[in-house]
Structure formats: C-alpha cells, structure tokens
N, C-alpha and C positions, 0 to 999 in steps of 0.2 A: 643667872638663869632667868629667861624671859617667859612670862606667862601669857601665851597666846590665847585669844578667845574667839578667833574667827579665821576663815580662809577667804580671801578676796579672789573672786573668779572674774577674769576678763574674757570678753568675746570680741570678734572682729567684724566680719561681714554682716552679722545680724543688725548691727547698728546702722547700716546703710538702707535697711528696708523701711517701708512705710510703717506708720505707728501700729496699724492693725496686724500686719505680717510680723513685725518685730515682736509684738506681744505674744503672738502664737508661737514663734520660734523660741522665745524665752521660756514659755511654759513647757515646751517639749524638752528644752535643754535642762530645765530644773528636774523634770521627771527622769531624764537619763542620768543625771548626777545622782539622784537618790538611788536609782537602781545599781549604779556602780558602787556606791558606798555600801549598799546592802550586800552585794556580791563579795566585797572585801571585808565585810563584818566590821565596819567602822561606825562608831557612835557619834551622834550629833543631835543637837536639839532642834535645829530648824535650817531650812534652805530658803533664803529670802531674796526676792528680786528687788533691785534698786535701779534707778535710771542709769543704764550703761554698765551696770555691774550686777553680780550675783554674790551673795555672802552665804557661806556655810558656817553656822555657829557651832563651834567645837573647840576644845582645847588641844585636840590631837593634831599636831602640825603635819604628821605624815599624810593626812587627808589631802594636802596640797598636791602630793605626787599622784595620788589616786585620781583626783579630779582632773589633773592635767591630761589624762588619757581618755577623756570623754570628748567625742567628736563635737567640734564647735567651740571648744575652749582654747583660747590663744595663750593664756598664761595664768598662773595662780601664785598667791603669796600668803604665807601665814602672817597674820597681822595682830596687832594689839590696838584696841579701840579706846577712845576717851571722849570727853566732851569736845565740842567744836570751838571752844574758847582758846585764844592764843596762848594764854598762860598754861593751861592744861596740856596743850600740844607740846609746848616747849619743855615741860617737865617730863613728858613721856619720851620725847626725842633725846633728852639727856640720859635717861635710863637706858635706852637702846644704845646710845653712843658709848656709855660706860661699859656695856656688855661686850661690844664688838671691836672697839678701837683700842689698840695697844700702844705702848710707849713709842714715840717717834713716828707714828703713822699719821696719814692724812685722811680727811673725810670730806664729804660734800653733802649738803642737804638738797634733796630733789623734791620740791613742793608741787602739788597739783590741787586746784581748788574748784569745786562745783557748788553752785548755790550763792546766796547773798550773805555776805559777812562784812563786818566793819574793817576788814584788813585785806590786803592783796596777797598774791602768791609770793611776791617779792618780800613783803613783810614777814611771811612765814619763814622764808629762807634766812633772812637777816636775823630775826629774833632767835630762832632755833639754833642757827649756827653759832651765835654769840653764847647762848646758854650751854651748848655742848663744849665749846672751847673753854669756857669758864670752869665747868665741872671737871674737865680733864687737863687743866693747866699744869698740874704736877707731872703729867705724862709727856709733856712737850709735843702735843699734837698740833697739827696745822690744817688749815682749810685749803683744799685744792679742787677747784671746780672743773678742771680739765681731765685729769687722770688720777683720781683719788684712790687710796687703798680701800676705802669703804664708802658706800653710798647709803644714806638714810633717807628713805622715801616717806613722804607724808602726803596722804590724800585726805583732803577736808571736804566733806559733803555737808548737806544742810545742817543736820543735827549731831553728827558724829565725825570724828577724825580717826584716821587709821595710820599707824606707823609700822614700817617694816623695812627689811634690808635684803630680802631674798625674793627673786623672781624666777619661777620655774616655767620653762617653755612648755606649752601645750601642743596637742596635735593639730589644732586649728580646724578649718573646714566649716561645715554646717551641721547642725544637730541631726543625728540619725533619726529618720522617720519624717523628714520635712520634704523629701523629694520623691516620694513614691517607692515602688518596688521594682527590682530588676532581677532577672534570671542570671545567675552567675555560673559559668561552666568551670568546674573545679576538677583538675586532673591529678593533683597530688604532686606535680612538679613545683619548681620554685615560683614560676610566673603567675599562674592563675590565682592563687590565694592573695598575692600582692595586688593584682588587678581588682579583685573583689573588695579588698580593704580600701583601696583608693576611692572607689565609688561609694563605699560606706562613709568615708571621710567627707564626701560631697553630699551626704544626707540621705543616701539610698538604702532602704532595707533590701537585703539580698535573699534570693531563693536559690540555694546551691543545687546544682544538678551534676551528678556523677554518672559517667557512662562506663558500665562494666563491660570490658572487652574480652572477658573469658570466652573461649580458651586461649586467646592471644595475650593474656596477662594472668598473673596469679593473684591470690588474696592480699599480697603485700600492698598492691596499689590501693585497694579498697581501704585497708587500714590507714595508709598514709593520708588518703583523702579525708576520712572521717576525723582523724586527729587534727588535720589542718582546719577543718570546719569548727571543731571544738575550740581551737585557738581564736578563730574569728568570732565565735559566739561570745567569748569572754570580753571582746571589745564592744559587745552589743547586748548587755544583760537585760535590757528592757524590751528587746525585740527577738523573741524566740524564732529560730530558723526552722523551716520545714525543708527537709532534704529529699530530693528526688533521686532515686537510684534507677537508672535506665539500663536494661539489657541491650548491649550493643554488639555483642559477638556475632549474632546472626547477620547483622547489617554488614559487618566487615567480611564475613565469610562470603556473602553474596557479591560484594564488591570484588573480592579477590578471584572469585570463580568466573565472573562475567565481564570484568573491565580491565583495561590495560594496567599492568602493575605500577607503572610510574605515576598513575593518577590515584592510587590508593589513598594517600593522605588527604588530597584535595576533596575527594568524594566522601571520605570519612568525616571530615570537618563539616562539609556541606550537609550531610545527614544529621549531624549533631545540631546544626542551626535550625533545620526544618523541624526537628523534634522539639528543640528549645522554644521555637516560636509558638508551637501548640501549647506548651506548658505556660508560656507567658500569657497567652490569651486566656487560658483557664484561670490563672492567678491574677488577671487584670494588671499585669506588669507593663512597664513602659519601655522595656528594652532587654537586650541580651549583652552580657559582659564576657569578654574573652581575655586571655593573657597574652595575646599576640603582641610581639615587638617587631617592628619592621625589619625584615631581612635576617632575623636571628636564626631561624631554621628554614628548611626548604618550603614548608607549608605557609610561611609567613612573608614571602616576597610580595611585592605590591601586585604583581600579576596574579599570584595565587589567591591573595586576599580578595581581589576583584572576582575571580572565577567562583570562589567559595560562596560569595554573598549574592550572586545574581539571582533575582527573582524571589528572595527571601521575604520581602515586603514587611520587614520588621526592623526597627533600629538595632544596629549592632555597635556596641561601644568597645573600643580598644584603648583603655586608659594608659597602657604601657607603650603605645605605638612609637613614641619618641625617646624612650629610655634605652640606655645600653645595659649590658648584663651586670656590670659592676654596681650600677645604681639600683637595679632590681634586687641584687643580692643584699645590699645594705638595708633596703627597706624590709626584706624578708627577715633579716636578723632583728631589726627593730620591732617588727610585728610579733615575732616569735614562731614563725613557721619554717625558718631556714633549715634547722637541724632535722625536722621531720621530712621535709621535701628532699633532702640530700641523703637520707638513709638508703641503704642498698635495697635493690629489688623493685619490681613493679613495672619494668620496661615493657613497652608494647612490641610484640614479636611479629606484628603485621606490617611493619614499616618496610618498604621495598629497598633493595640495595641502591637503586638509582631513582629516587623520587623526582618528580617534575618540579622544576624551580620557576618555570614560566608557563604555566598551563594556559592554553588558549580556551576561551569561552566555548567556541564551537566544538572543540574536542571534548571538553568536559560535558557539554550537553548531549553529545552523541553517545558518550560512554554511559551517562546517567540514564539514557533512554533504554539501555539494556536491563535496567533494574525495574522491579515493580515497587517504585518508591512509596506509593500510598499504602501498599500492603505492609511494607517493612515498617513504616511509621506507625501504622495501626497496631502491629504486633508489639512494637516497643512500648507504646503507650498503654496497651492492654496488660502487658506483663510487668510494668514498673511497680515499685512500691515506694512509699514515702515514709520517712522517719523524722521524728523531732530531735533536735540537738539535745545534748545532755544537760544543759542548764535549765 
C-alpha cells in the first residue's frame, strides 16, 4: 500500500503565455480546482502553484480523477514526495517498484528534473533503476526502456522529488473564465450542449439561452434543456450560470402566418440570433455559440448558415462546424448530456415538411420584411425571465 501525499497537476497552453498572463491563468485554474474539489466534497490541505505545475496536498488519490475534469488541466497523478537528494529518491522508487512490479515483469524509470542539483536526469534513471532491480532481484524482474510492463516516473524539482506511476488524462483547454463570456443557444438536443462545453473548454463562461417555442413544443423540451444546463454547470462550479428563457412561440407563429413555409427554420434561427445579440450586449458578452454542424440538418447547410447570419453584426461561433454526428455523440456521452438529450419528447412541431436547404439571401430578406422584427424582438425581451442554475 502506497501512502500518497499530493496530486500533481499538469497544464499545457498556459505555459506558453507571458509571465504575467501565465500567472493570472494559474490563479484562475487554482480557484477552479478548489471549487471542483468543494463540489465533490474532497478534503485537502492546500493547493499550491509551482513553476509549470500545481500541487493539491491530500492523501486522497481519487482527487486526481476529480481535478482531471477541470478545464485547463492536461493530466494529473497521485504522487509520493520526498527530499530531492538522490538517495532518498532511490529509496522511494524502490518502494513504488516493490508495490507495482510482479515476478517476471519489466519496468522502466522515467526521470524528469527541474532546478539545480548535483546529478543529472540520467543519474536518476541509472541509480533508481539499479536500486529497484536490486530490491526485486528475487522476483526476476528486468529493465525494459522500450515497452515495459510498468513505468516509474520521477519528477525532481528544486527542494522536493515526486514519484508516481499513474497518469490520468485531463480535459485540457484553458481555465474557465479566462476568455470572457459567450451567449450559448441551448435547445435540449445532442449538439448545442456539446458546443457550449467546447467553448467552456476554451475558457469561456457561458450564458445559456433557451427559446420556449410553446405551443409548438411541450414542457418536455424545457425540462431537457434545464437538465443539460445543470450538467454543464457541474463542469463549472466556480462560475454560476444565469439562464435566459425566451418566449419564442409568438415569433414562430408570426413567421408561419406571414412567410413562405420552407423558410420557417431559417427565419426562426435568424430571430434567435437577433435576440441573442441583444442579450449578449446586455451581458457584455463576446459572441454567440450555436450547435450547428455543417450539413447535418436542413437549417445547417452553408447557404442557410449564411442567410441566417446576414446583418447580425455580432460574432457567431459554431464549434461543431467540422464534426460529424458520431464524434458529437461521443462527446455528449463524455460530458454527461447524451441520455438527457436523447430522451423522448420535445420535438418542434413548427418544422415544415420541405424546409429550404439553400435559402437565398434576397428571398430571406423579402420574407423577413413581412415581419415586424423589432416589435417581435422587443416582446421577447420584455417577457423573458432569467434563472440561476441549481449549483
């Protein structure tokens, strides 16, 4: 039984930033790690920044899995620390080797050194490898640097050394809260929660916006949307989400009464963008996120995406634009929204039988001119209400 005393946390892109930006991103990452640990009710004594690394001081090795789900974390490892002297490191390496290497198996020492020491990384590998082989000589173990059964990692820093054998892959990206805010259109389907998650992974706080299309949909859709948002919130415990619920049924009704049926979906999405842009201005956001994937459905052809966005004058982000459905589904399962999004009910009944797949801008503008767009937007924003997520 190994007695872990810390979790080593690695990040990636943060290390490429200038010293000032790097320091700020590290502070945000530490705060987000603490919030995630609090959400999962994990005990720890300290979260400490070191050059290129963050350490969570705790004997609970399960913390490594929790922290791996913090945006910005590339990987984590439960570690055992000791003094940075070569003899102390070799002793600890033999303890780890004895715990994990069985009879007839092979091992390798993977050393890494930062700071000034009277020995090199090669010295660490040679001395520790010899020590482990000597301790386990009755097990007939061997050294294999190419494809060993077990790897013993040793990271030596200025004053301490850390020995471990497990590396848990993190979600990567940038710390949430370092890239401003985005309005995210959440529909309750598979795609839109995944799109929001991907932008969260790039450091963006999201402001979810749900369009209530009643009477063209029932309460099932609203329930699905709010459950998906709750899942997204669990990925961001340090950043409470304000959810906007927008009445959209009257907009759809007006579109269906006054415009060609085949343009219903294009005009509906366009109205969503116009309303979202107003919310984004109110919230001082930097853009709008959608779940569009090129060519996946009728409203997401390149021609329709162009027609929908003409004159919006606000950045629209489509993080799924190059993904196919199977890739999106796998991400939804990883995030935890797939089962919610695929539950029965909530389909929109306003979709025409033959929706336009290649809407022309001039046709869309001509149809939109039949609507009192400003009045519809004003009514939507007047009647909306916002709620805070459950965390």
